[in-house]
N, C-alpha and C positions, 0 to 999 in steps of 0.2 A: 583756566584752561585744564581740562581733564588730562591726566597723564595716561598714555595708552596702556601702561601696565595695569592700571586700576579699572579698566573698562569691564563692565559687567558682561558675562558671557551672553546673556539674553539680548542686551543692547547691541553687542558686537554682531550677533547673529542677525538681528533685525537690519542693521546697517548693511551688512553684506548681501542679505536677500533683497533688499531694496535696490542695491546696485546691480545685482544679477538681473532683476526685472527690467532695468533700464537697457541692458544689453540686447534684449529681445527686439527693441525698436531702433537700435543704433547701428546695426550692421550696414556697412557701406557695400553696395553692389553697383558696379559701373554699368552703364547702358552699352558702352562700347569701349574697346581698347585699341591702341595703335602700337604695333611692335617696333621698337627701335633696336637695331642690331649694332650695339656699340663696340668699337674697337679703336685702335690707334689711328685708323683712317677716317673714323667718324666718332670723334670724342665728344665730351659734354659741351664744349664750346660751340661745335657745329649743331649738335642736337638742340641746344638751347635756342639757337637762331630760328628754328622752325616750329617751336611750340605754338606761337600765335597762329601759324597756318593750320595746325591741327585743331585748335580751338574754332577757327572759322569753318573748318570742314565739318565740325559737329562732334568731334571725339570727346569722350568723357574722361578717359584716363590713359596715361602712357604705360606701356608694358615693356620694360627694359630687359635686354639680355643681361646675364650676370656682369656686374661691373666691379666685383671684388678683385683683389690682386690675383693674377693668373700667371700662367707660364708666359714669359716674355714673347711678344709677337703673336699671342693668341688672337685669331680672327673672330672667335665666337665667345670666349669667356667661360666655357664649361670646364676647363681644366683649372679650377680655382686652387690657389696655393695658400691663401689666407683670407678667410671670409670676413675678417674684422678690419680689413684695410681696403681702401679704394684703389683700384688699379691705376697706377701712375701714368700708364700709357693712354688711359682714357681721360685723365685729368686729375688735378689736385683735389683735396677735400674742399678747398674754397670754390673750385670749379663746380664741384657737385652741389655745394650749398647754393651757388648761383642758379644752377639748373633747377633745384627745388624751389627757389624763390620765384623764378619765372613761371614754373608750373603753377604755383599758388596765385600769382598775378593773373594768370589766364584761366583760373578756376578749373585747372586740370588736376586729377588725382594720379597716383602712381602705384602700379603693380610691379613687383620685382620677382625675378627668377631666383629660386633657391635650389642649390645643388647638394642634397643631403647624403647622397649615396657614395660619393667618391671625391678625391682631391687629386690635383696634378702634382706629380712628384719630380718632374723634370724642370729644370730651370733655376735650381739652387735657391729659390725664395719661398720654400715651404718650411716654416720654422719647426713644425711638428715632425715632419719627415727627417729633416736634418738632425733634429734631436735624437731620433731613433737610430739614425746611421752612426752618430757619434757615440751614443751611450748604450745601444743595444736593448736587450730584453728588459732591463731594469730602468730604462729611460723614463723620464718624467711623463712623456707622452706615448709611451709604448702601448697604452690602452686605446689610443686613438684609432689605430689601424687594425684591420682583420688579418693578423700575421700568425702563421703557425710556426712557433719557435722550436717545436720538436717534430719536424717533418720526417717523412719516410727515409729520406737520404740523410744519413748520420752526419755527413760532412757539413750539413746546413743547420746542425743543432745550434741554437742561439745565434743564428745568422739570417740575414735577409738576402735572398738572391736578387741581384741587380742585372737583368739581362739587357745590357745597353751596348755591348761591343758589336762592331760590324764584322768581326772575324773571330776566330778561336782565340781564347784568352792568351795562350802562349805566343801566338803570332802578334797579337796586339801589343803585348808587353815588350817583345823583342824588336818591335817596330818603333819603339819609343813613343807610343801613342798614350801611354799612361805615365803621367809626370807628377813628381812631388813638387809642391809649391809651399811657400810660406807668405801669407799676407793677412792683414787684419787680425794679428795676434794668433793665427791658427795655421797649423800644418793641414794640408789637404791634398787629395789626389785629383788631378784634372784629366778628363778625357774629353777633348774638344770642348764643347760648351758645358759639359757636366763637371760639377765639382763635388767631391765626396770628402767629408771631414775625416781626419785621422783621430782615432780614439786617444784621448789624452794619456791613458795608461801605457800607450805604446810610443809616446814621445821619447822616452829614454833610449829606446832602440836607435833612434836617429841621433840624439844628442850625445850618446856615449860612443858611437861608432867612430873609432880612430881618435879617441880623446887624447891619446898620447902625443898627438901633434900639438897639443896645448901645454906641454910640459914647461915650455919657456915662459908660461904665464902663471906658474904656480904661486908666485909671490904677489900677484896682482889681486887686489880685493874682488875684482870682477870675476876672476876665475873661481874664487871661493863662493861667490854668489851663484855662479854657474852650476857648481856642484850641488849647492843647496836647492837650486831649482830642479835639478834632476832628481834629487831625493824627494822633493815635493810631489813631482809627477808619479814617482814610484809608490808613494803612500796614499794616492788618491783611492778611495774605496771603489771596488769593482762594481759596476752598476748591476750586473745580473744577480749578484748576491746581496744587494743592499736592501736593508729595511728602510722605511720612510725617513728615520732619523739619519741613517748613513747616506741615503740618497741626497738629502739636503746638504750634508757635509761634502759629498762628492761635487755637487754643482758649485758650491761656494769655493771649495779648495781648487778646483780645476781652473776657474776663472781668475782667481787671485794669482795662481802660479803662471798662467798664460800672460797676465799683465806684467808680472815680474820679468818673464823672459823678454817680452816686447821692450820693456824699459831698458833692459841690459843690452839688447841688440841696438837700441837707439844710441847708446852712449859708448859702446865698446867696438871699435873697428876690428880687433883681432877675433873676438867671438863672432862678429858678423861675418867675417871672411870665412871662419871655420864652418859656420852653419851653411853658408853658400856652397862651400866645397862638399858638404855632406849631401846637399840637394843634388849637386852635380853627380856625386857618386851613386846615389839611389836612382837617378834617371838613366844610368847605364850608357853604353856605347853600342850603336847598332852593329858594328863589325865584331863585337864580342858578346855572344849570347850569355856567357857566365856572369857578365857585369850586371845582369838584371836580377841576380839571386837576392840581393839585398831588398830590392823593391818587392819581389815575389814573397819573401819572408814577411815583410811589413804588411802586405795586403792580406796574407793568410791569417794575421792576428787581428784583423778588423772585425766589426760587428756585421759586416756584409761581405758578400762574395760577388765580385764583378765577373760577368759571364757573357758569352756569345748570345745574341738576342734569340737565336733559334732554340735555345734550351728552355726558354720560358714556358712553352706549352706543356712540357713534361715535368719540370722541376720547380717551377715558381711556387713560392710558399706565402705569398700575400694575395688576398682576393682582389681581383681586378674589376674594372668596369668593362664588361664583355671580355675581349681578349686583348685589350689595349694596356700594354705594360706600363705606360707612363701615367695611368690613372689608377690609383690605389683605393680600394673600398675602405670606408671608415665605419666605425662601430657606433652608429647613431643610436642604437638601443641603450648605450651607456649614458646615464644622465650627465656625466662629466663632459662627454663629447657634445651632447646636445647643448648644454649650457655654454660651453666654450665657443662652439661654432656659431651660435645664434646671437652673440652679444651685440654686434653692430645692427643686425637685422631688427632685433626688438627695440634697440635704441631709436632707430629711424621710425619704427611704428609708434613708439611712445611720443616722439617729437612731432608726430602727424605729418611726416614727410613721406611715409609709405602707408598705403591703405589696403593692401592685399598682397597675396603671394601666389606664385605659380610654382609647383613642386616638380622638379625634373626627375624622371625615372624612379618613382617610388617603389616599383616592383623589385628593385635591387636591395631594398631595406629588409632587415630581419623581421620587423613588425610594422608594416605601413600603417595599419589601423592605430596602433599604439602611438606612432609618431604624429599622426594627425590630431589625436586626442591631446598629446603633450603640447602641440602648438596652440591649440585652442585654450587649454587650461593655463598655459604660461601667459598668454595674452590677457585672459580674464584676471589672473592674479596681478599682473603688472598694472593694469588699469585700476583695479580695486586698491592695491597698495598705494598707488599714486594719489587717488582721491582721499583715502584715509589719512595719508601723510599730510595733506594740505590742512586737514582738520586737527590733527594731533602733532604736527611738526615732524615727528619721527615715529618709527615703529620698531619695536624690539623684535628679535628673532622669535620670541615666544608668541607675540601677537601675530606675526606672519604665519607661524605654524597653525595657530588657531583659525586664522582666516582660511588657509588652505584646507583645513579639515572641514570647515563649514561648506566650502565650495564643493569638495569631494562628496559630502553627504547629500548634496542637492543636485546630483547628476542623473537622477532617475529619468528626467526629461532634459537631456543635454542641450545647451544652446551653443551655437557656432557663430560667435560675433565677428571673428576674423575671416575675411573673404579668402578662401583657398580653393584653387583649382589644381588638378593634378594631370601630369602627362601619363595617363593610364591608357594603354592600347587594349580595347575590348574586342574580342572576337565577335563575329556577327550574332551568335546566339548566347553571348555572355552579358550578364547584367552587372552594373556597378553595385557593390554591396551597399545597401541603404543605411547600414549602421555607421558607415564611415563619416567622420565629422568634417566634411568638406562640402563644397557647393557644386561639384561636378568635375568633368574632365576638361581638357583643353580643346576638345571638339573634333577629334578624328572620326568618332562615330557619326556625327552630323555630316562631316565632310563627305564620307563615303555614301551615306544615305541620299544626300542631295545630288551627288554626282550620278548615282544610279537612276535618278529621275529622268535624266537627259540621255539615257541610253535606251535604244529601241530593243525591247525584250524579244521581239519576234525574230530578230536576226542572230540570236545567240547560237543556235545550232549551225547556222551558216558559217559563223566565225570559226567554230570548232572544226567543221569539215575542211574549210579552206586552209586553216593553219596546219592541219594534219597533212594536207597535200603540199604545202609550202616546205615543211621541214622533212617530210618523207616518212613520218611515223607518228603513232598516237602517243602523245606525252601526257601521262596521267599526273595531274597536279598534286594530289594528295600523296601519291607514291614518291614524287619528286621532293616534296617537302620532307617526308620521312627520311629519304636518302641524304638530303643536305643537312638536316639536323644531326643525323648520325655522323656524317662526315665532319661537321664542325666539332661535335663532342669528342670525336676520336683524334682529330688532328690539331685543333686549336685549344681545346680545354681538357686534354687527357689528365693533366695534373689534378684538376678539380674533380674529375670523374673518379680517378684512382683513389683520391682522399675519401670520397663517398664510399667506395668499395671497402676500403680498409676500416672505415667507421662501422659499416655493416658487419664486417667480420668480427669486430669487437663485440657487437650486440649478439651475433649468432653464437659466439663462444660461451655466452652466459646461459644458454638454454640447450639441453641435451637433444632437443628435437631439431635443432638447427645447426649444430656444431659441425656437421659434415659438409656444409656448403663451402666450396673452395673460393678463395679470393678472386680467382679469374672469373668464375661464373657469377659472382656477386657484382664485380665491376661491369661485366658484359650486360647483366640484367638492368643495372642502374642506367647505363648508357641507352639501352633499348627503350626503357620506360620514358626517359626524358625525351627521346626522339619521337615518341608517340604521344606526348602530352598535347592535348587539343587546345589549351590556353597557355598564357604566359606563366602562370603559377597559381598555387593555392595559398591560403592565408591562415595557417595554423601557427599558434604561438605557444610559449611555455605555459600560458594560462588557459588555453583552450581545453574545455572539458568534453565537448562533443563537437565534431566537425559539422559544418553547414552542409545542407543538401547539395548546394552548388559544388563544394569541394569534393564531396563523396562521389558525385556523378562523374566529375572530370578525372578523378583518380581511377575509378572503375574503367572508364573508356581507355585510359592510357595502359592499364595493366592488360586488358583484353586484347588491345591492338598489339602490344608487345608479344603476347603469347601467339597471336596470329602470325606475326612476322618470324617467329622462332619456334616452329612447331616441334622441333626435336629437342628443345631445351627442357630442363627439369621444371615443370610447372610449379612445383612446390616452392621454388626460389621466388617466383613472381608472387605467389600467394603470401609468402613470408614478408616481402616488401610491402605488399598491399596491406597486410594487417598492421604494419608499422605506420604507414602513411595515414591510415584512417583510425589510428589510435586503438585498435582492437587488442593489441598485446599489452596494454598498460593496466589491465584490470587487477593483476596480482604480481606487481614487481616492486622493487625497492626504489627509493628516491634517486639513488645513484644510477640505477638502470634507466629510470625515467629521463634523467638528464641526458644520457647517451642517446636515447630515442629522439628526444626533442632537438638535440643538437644536430642530429642527422637530418631530421625533417626540415629544420631551418635552413641548413646549407643546401639541401636538395631543392627547396623552393627558390633560393637565391640563384642557383645555377640554372634551373629550368628556364628562367626568364631570358637571360642573354642568349641561350642556345636557340630559343624560339625566335628571338629578334634577328639574330645573325643568319639563321637558316632560312627564314621567310623573307624579311625585308631586305637583307643585304646579300642574298644569294638567289633564291627562287624568283624573286621579282625581277631579276636581271636575266633570267633564263626563259621564263614562261612568257613569251612575247606575243601571245595570241591577240591581246588587245591591251595595250600598256596603260590606258586610262584607268583600268581597274587595279593596276599594280601600285597601290598607294598605301601609305602607313595606315594600319588598321583595316585595310581592305581585304575582301575575299573574292578573288577572281572567278571562283566557281559560281558565285551569285552574280549573274551577268547584269542585272538591272534591278531597280526598285520600282514597284508599281505605286501609283498614287495612294492606294489604300494602305500599303506597307509604310510609306513615308508618313502619312497622316497618323497612323497608329503609333509610330515611334515619336513623332513630334508631340502628340497628345500625352504620351507617357512622360516625355521630357518636361512638358509644362507642369505635370503633377508632381514628379519626383525630383527633378533636377532643373528647375527653371532658371537657375543662375549659372549653369555651366556655360562654357564658351562655345560659340559657333564660329568655327574657323573654316577657311577655304584654302589658305596657303599658310605654310609656316616655314621656319628655317630647316625643317627636317623632311618636308614633302619631296617626293621624287620629281614631281612636276608642279608648276604653278597652276592655279585655278583656271586661268585663261587657256593654258595649254590643254588641260583636260577637256574643257568645254569645246575647244576646236576638234579634238580627237573624237569626241562623242558624236559629231556630225557624221562620221564615217559609219556609225552603227545604223543610221537612218537609210542610207542608200549604199548598201554593201556591194551590190552588183557593180556599180561604178568604181568603187575602190578596187575590186578584184581586176577589173579591166586595166586600170591604170597601173596597179602593181605588176601585172604581167608584162605590160609594155616597158615599164621602167627597168624591170629585171632583164628583159631581152636586150634593151639598148645598152645597159651598163655591164653586160656580161664580159665585154672586152677589157673592162678595167679590173677584173678579178685576177688573182695570182694563182698559178698552179703550184701546189706544194704536195709532193708525194702522191700525185695522181688525183688530188682533190682541189677544187677551185675555192679560193677564199677571198672575201668573207663568205662563210656558209650562209644558207638561206635564212636561218633564224636571226642572225645578226643583220643581214640585209633588210629583213622585215622590220627590225627595230629601228634601223637608220631612217627608213622612209617615214615611219610613224613619227619619229622625233623631228624630222625636218618639217613635216606637216604642222607639228605643234609649235615650233619655235621660230619659223621664218618671219622676219619683220614685216610690218604692214607697209613700210616705206622702202623704196629702192635702195639697195645696199651700195654705198659709194665705193669707188675703186680703192680708196685709202683704207676703208674698213673691211673690205672683203676678206683679206687674209686673216684679220683678227677674228672675224665671224667664223671662218672655216676652222681656225684653231679652236675656237670655243666648242664647235660641234665635235671635233676630234677628241678634245679633252673629256667630254661627256661619254662618248662611245668607248674611249679607252678605259674609263672608270667602269662602265657597264660590263665590258667583256672581262675585266679583271675580277670584278665582284662576282660574275657568273662562275668563275673558277672551272671552266670547261676546257678551254684550249690555251688559256694563259691565266696568270694570277699575280698578285702583288709579291709573293715570296719567290716564285720561280717564273719570271716573265718569259714568254715564248716570243722573242723579238722578231722572228721570221713571220709568225702569224700576225703580230701587231703591226708590222710594217705593211703587210698585205692589206689589212683593214684600213690603215691610215692612208695608203696610196689610193685605195678605192674612194674614200671620202673626198680627198683632194681632187681626184679626177672628175667625179660626178658633180662637184661644186666649182669646177674650173670656170673662171670668168674671162675666157678669151675664146676666139674662134666660134664655131657653131656647136654649142652644147645642146644637142637634141634632147637630152634628159631635162634640162631646166626649161627648155622651150615648151615641153609638154607638162612638166611638173607645176610650173608657176601659175598658169590659169586655173588649174584644179585647186591648188593650195589657196589662191586668193578667194575663190568662191567658198571654200571651207572656212577661211578666216572670217568672211562676212557673216556667215551663218553662226559661226562659233561666237561672235560677239553678241548676237541675239541670245544665244544660250547663256553667256556670261551674265548679261543684264537681267535676264529672267531669273536665273539662279540667285543673283545678288538681291533681287527684289524679294524672293522667298526668304532669304537669310534675314533681311531687314525686318520682316514681319514675324519671324519665328521666335519662340520662347528661348531666351538665352542671351548671353553677352557677346556682341559682335567683336571678333578679333580680326583686325586689319593688319596684315603683314606689310612691312614697309615697302613702298613702291607699287603695291597692288591697287592703289587708288586710281591708277591709270592702267591701260592695257599692259600686261606684264607676261612676257613669254620666256620664263626661265626654267631651268632644270634643277636637279639636285645640287646640294652644296658641293663646291663653293660657288657655283653659278648663281645661286639665289642670294648670295651675299655681296653681289656687285654694288658699287656705289649708286645711290638713288639721286636723281635730279629733282631736289625739292623746290628749287626756284621755278622750274617748269610747272610743277604742280600748283604752286602758289599763283603763278601767272594764269593758268587755265581756270583755276577756281574763281579768280577775280573776273575772268571773262564770262563764266556761266552765271555769276551773280548779277552781272550787268545785262543779262538777256532780257529783252522785251517780250514777256510772255502774256501780254494782253490778249484778250479773246480774238482780236482782229489778226494778230500776227502769230498766234500760238501754233497753228498747223504748220506754217512755213518754218518756224524756229525748231520745232520738234523734228520735222523732216530733215532739216539741215544737220541737226545733231546725229540722227540715225544714219544718214548717208555719208557723213564725213569719214573718209578712209584713214587719214593720217593722224589726226589728233584724238585725244581721249576725252573730249569734253562731255560726251554722253555718260561715260562711266563716272567721272568725278561729279557730274550733275546729279546722278542717281545717288551716289554716296552722300553728297551734301544735303539733299532734301531728306533722304531716309534717316541719316544719323541725327539730324536736328529734330526730326519728328520723334525718334526714339528717345532722345535726351529730354525732350519737353514732356513726353508722356511715358516716362520710364515704367511706372506702375502698370500702365495698361499693357505694355509690351511684355514685361517680365512676369506679371502675376495674373494675367487674364485667362479665362477659360479658352480652350482650343476646340474648334468644331470644323470638321471638313464640310465642304459645300458641294451640292449636286450641280452638275452641268447638263444642259439638254441641247440638242442640235446635232449637226453632222461633224462637229469638231471636238467632240467629247475628249478624245485621246490627246488633244493638243493643249488642254487647259489644266492647270493645277490651281485650286482655289481653297482658301480656308478663312475662317472667321475667328477673331479674338474678341472676347466679350468680358467686360467687367462692369457690373451693374448696368447703367444706362449708356455706357460708352462702348463703341464698337470700332473694330479695325477689320477690314476685309482685304485680303491679299490675293491678287490674281496674276498669274504668270503663264505665258504660253511656251510651247516647246515643239520639237520635231519640225523645224522650219523647212528643211529640204523637201518634206512631204506635204508641206502646207502651201508653199509659194509656187507660183506658176513659172516664174523666170528669175534671172539674177538681178532684175531691176525692181521686183515686187517688194513691198514692205508688209510685215505681218500686222497691219493695223486696219481700222475702219471697216470697209466693206468685206474684208477677208473674214470677218466674224458675223456676217449677216445671218439672221435666224438662229443665233446661238444665245442661250440665256443662262444666267446664274440663279439658281433657286435659293431663296432665303428661308431660314427657319420661320415657322409659323408665329413664334412669339416675338419676332423682331419687328417692333413698331417703328418703322422708319419711312420717311417720305423722300429723303434725299441724303446723299453723302458727298464729300468733297475729295477729289484726287489730290494727294499731297504733292505730286510732281507738277501738275499743270494748274491746280486750283479750279479745275473744271467741276461744275456741279452735276452730279449724276442722280437723276430721280428714279425711284423704284417704280416698277410697272407690274401690272397683273399679267401673268402668263399661265395659261391653263389653270386658272383659278388660284394660283399661288403668287405670293410676292416675289419679284425677281428683278434682276438687273440685266439690261440688254448689253451683251458683250460688245456689240458694234459700237455702243456709246462709251462703255468702260474703256475699251482699247482703241479709241478713236485716234489718239495721238502717239501713243507708245504701246509696245506689245506686252506691257506689264503695268500693274497699277496697285497702289495702296490707297484704299478709300476709308474715310473715317467721318464720324459725326462729331468728333472732339473739337474740330476746328470751326464748327458752326456757331 
């Protein structure tokens, strides 16, 4: 056996290159994924039970929400506290292994959610954060978090601000809400559920306080041990001044001394009683404010400063996820953080339990591109090390280094063997950087493009005019977005903006041409530019030599808009910032100056992203209620709809550049589920009817409004939102008396969130209870289930017709999704009709037993030619169950799984339609060698159907044809849903398909010759 140390370089290089070549053919890409939202109410044990159902449905892979250790009680898992442990609330490690085994037994793969930007720091179970709180700037894991240890406020030097208190610090202290405790060998400060460690070097302050009370124990050996322990704590090296050697000594000595104290307290009643009396002393007495001086002094010596939560926006000195204090950003650009954070993740990949990852919020990272590259290279190295180790038994560090060098040298044409999709929100005119080593986004771009197909563009201006009349003024969307981004920057993230301003000031002081810029003007300019940024962020790193055309364009737009909004401001300040952001000032500066420039750019990019997200998705989308179907993550309400040609162009581009990206219609973050949007889109077809009904409802319900200071509430904008929301989420079945109040509560909870997120008349920080009560009373009155409710009497028939047509929309859109290039992402519960709103509404428990039952029913359908028409009619007209939707999923997902290469890697060609129903058909062809898939979906049903009993099938499509490409040599195709054979015909001298035959049984079809 050859020893690895003696391997010839040429031989090693050949082995590595051969293995690299294998990666090109080994990348796993799922045909479809099903999203499981795991939490304590839906743990591994329950999820495992339904894996066979997903296999039967046709799913290829499970896509799980984060199941690492998180804040206790987390309903979603994104507040990860330890990425290397399984969340005990979801199950034990054995439960997880059982889950993986059943996945394997059912030939299902697994995609996991990775949260690389931030960690949860509330819940006392984040070991890295607790280490920082206990040991300060010199802590072992101080590098983990993005903390400014020398902030503008000198009192926070070498301290972390902890804005957790519900009242001012002094009041909280004297209310005895901050309590000293001793447990598990440690002193700590408890504030309700929060526990903060006491720095070990400050233990003597507690232990020596009133030590004279132990004079009667001086001859007791335990007393001498007690004094020795105090001396031990006093001699622990201070973390902030410690070198690596001293740091190791600190950690070793503090733990040894803590154990000595614990052992002493275990055996000595007098010492234990004394310590308990010290704890009682430090916890003070409510009737005596001076009794809290000891605790105040102790807290002032800690590595953190506990504060009122409202000070966070201006003084916080750790970077957060958005403005959420309990989520601290981590420094993933540091190799140590990357390696530590991903240990379990790569272990699971190596063990073949995980086959791909979804990246949460990569725009918060310092260098997203670098992070993706690091993921791919780590995966490649891990697999190659593993294969070489099997041949040579072990690999020295020298060999590993040589292997890494060979891999790096052969990155001219990088391979991306690890399946990665990212939660990147693309603005409508923004493209995903093609250099990124990923396989695409999670699919919000597709979601909005598909949704726009089912909105009637002709009524866009009518919507605008009517909305203007409803609210009484012209609301400019772009102006509103600018205002709310500016508001968020000024009110929720001023600390981050101020830090950018002071960083700019340091840069300006280095150059005599810029030294006269004042800090105030620099801060104001930064805030304005971020408020005007047209996309979430740019992607410039410390290694960028020339910025991309994309970034240069967006920076220019932001600067010019900021100048426009501030015509009296000194334009040279904006030009100064412009020259920094596009690297123009780096041509003749020192390395030290360059580091300052790049540090500013990095932080600017990381802050621009959350301000865009909060300003747009979490504020404007709750204000601009013109047509809420468009107010979706990644959406652009100004772009009212997508034409077929636009959709085909984008789908074609997707097939060429990002064929493995996800195709999603609902996620845990969407404002409304897919089926809700598809219902709402019906309104766009017959807007005149909507206007009539809205006016009638508003007139009937005026008596339920509340007069406050001369104004009736809810105001028209909120009322407009309420009616649209009710149209979207009203159940298909009659609401029982027992469930009515629960359902009304659910509506109110959503509207309450909407009006608070809008931040116009109320908000989360300073709720306007009088206004909120008025809105709540209005909702409960108009939904009252007793007496003669004239509103519901008029509302329900209209809503039921919308629902019927909306289902056709959903099915047609689902059919398009099933045939489009990309990986289908099915959010849990959406395999049946699903009328949910933004979280937490969309995280409600899913009835998987019902889904399994209905799937078995559709599998048993007799779809012979003799009964086919009756069975399809039965599915299309059934109002209460969702068999037609699960039937469509079942057939489409199995087809995708069977012919994965045809769906994922085929050519995309839009098809021509002739006849009088051209606007009602979307059709395209997927082509790979001699295999074909033709996808046909209909739309705009209220304009298509004669009455509420008509179905959009068969004779509805008379004299309409689908024209096939000249080079398509086909005589017949088979419908994957009905197995009906459709023969090609000659129409006007061209090969075609008769749409009356294609859509004979269903208003949508997927045709293929692969089944022939």
